[in-house]
C-alpha positions as CSV (number, residue, x, y, z in Angstrom):
1,M,101.3,105.1,98.4
2,L,101.2,101.3,98.1
3,F,102.1,99.1,101.1
4,E,102.2,95.4,101.2
5,Y,101.8,93.3,104.4
6,T,102.0,89.7,105.5
7,R,99.3,88.5,107.9
8,R,100.1,86.4,110.9
9,R,97.5,84.7,113.1
10,G,96.2,86.8,115.9
11,A,94.1,86.0,119.1
12,R,90.2,86.3,119.2
13,S,89.1,89.6,120.3
14,P,88.0,89.5,123.9
15,V,85.5,92.4,123.1
16,T,83.9,91.1,120.1
17,D,85.2,87.3,120.0
18,A,86.1,87.9,116.3
19,P,89.5,86.8,114.9
20,T,92.2,89.1,114.6
21,F,95.6,89.3,112.8
22,R,99.0,90.6,113.4
23,V,101.4,92.2,110.8
24,G,104.2,89.9,110.0
25,R,106.0,92.3,107.6
26,L,105.2,95.7,106.3
27,A,106.9,97.2,103.3
28,K,106.4,100.0,100.9
29,A,105.7,98.3,97.4
30,A,108.4,97.6,95.1
31,T,108.4,99.6,91.9
32,A,110.0,98.8,88.5
33,D,113.1,100.9,89.5
34,R,113.3,100.4,93.1
35,A,113.1,97.4,95.5
36,G,110.4,97.4,98.2
37,T,111.4,99.1,101.5
38,D,110.8,97.3,104.8
39,L,108.8,99.6,107.2
40,S,107.9,96.9,109.8
41,H,109.8,99.0,112.5
42,L,107.2,101.8,112.1
43,I,104.5,99.8,113.7
44,D,103.7,97.5,116.8
45,R,103.7,94.1,115.2
46,S,102.3,92.7,118.4
47,Y,99.0,94.6,117.9
48,N,96.0,92.4,116.9
49,Y,94.2,94.1,114.0
50,H,90.5,93.5,113.4
51,S,90.4,94.1,109.7
52,P,92.7,95.4,106.9
53,R,90.7,98.6,107.1
54,E,92.0,99.2,110.7
55,L,95.5,98.6,109.5
56,H,94.8,101.1,106.7
57,W,93.7,103.9,109.1
58,H,96.5,103.1,111.6
59,L,99.2,103.5,108.8
60,A,97.7,106.7,107.5
61,D,97.7,108.2,111.0
62,R,101.2,106.8,111.8
63,L,102.8,108.1,108.6
64,G,100.8,111.4,108.6
65,L,99.1,110.7,105.2
66,A,95.5,111.2,104.2
67,P,93.8,107.9,104.3
68,G,93.0,108.1,100.6
69,A,96.7,108.2,99.8
70,V,97.2,104.8,101.5
71,T,96.5,101.5,99.5
72,L,97.2,98.2,101.1
73,R,97.9,94.8,99.5
74,E,98.2,91.5,101.4
75,T,101.0,89.3,100.3
76,A,101.7,85.7,101.0
77,A,104.2,84.9,103.7
78,A,107.7,84.1,102.3
């Protein structure tokens, strides 16, 4: 399942001092016969992710999917 997300600036991590990001919008990717479905309400958009990989695992867990069934693609903010 392909998901698209837009990245928003987050804060520096107090633990690792690394930059983080927040998800601006999360959507199931559009297909030729169907528009993308906004799924932003399914996650906490105030959470500061350390990497796309962390978001990937969080989505798999949240949606009850195997991690291999989830694919992420970052899109530019509109």
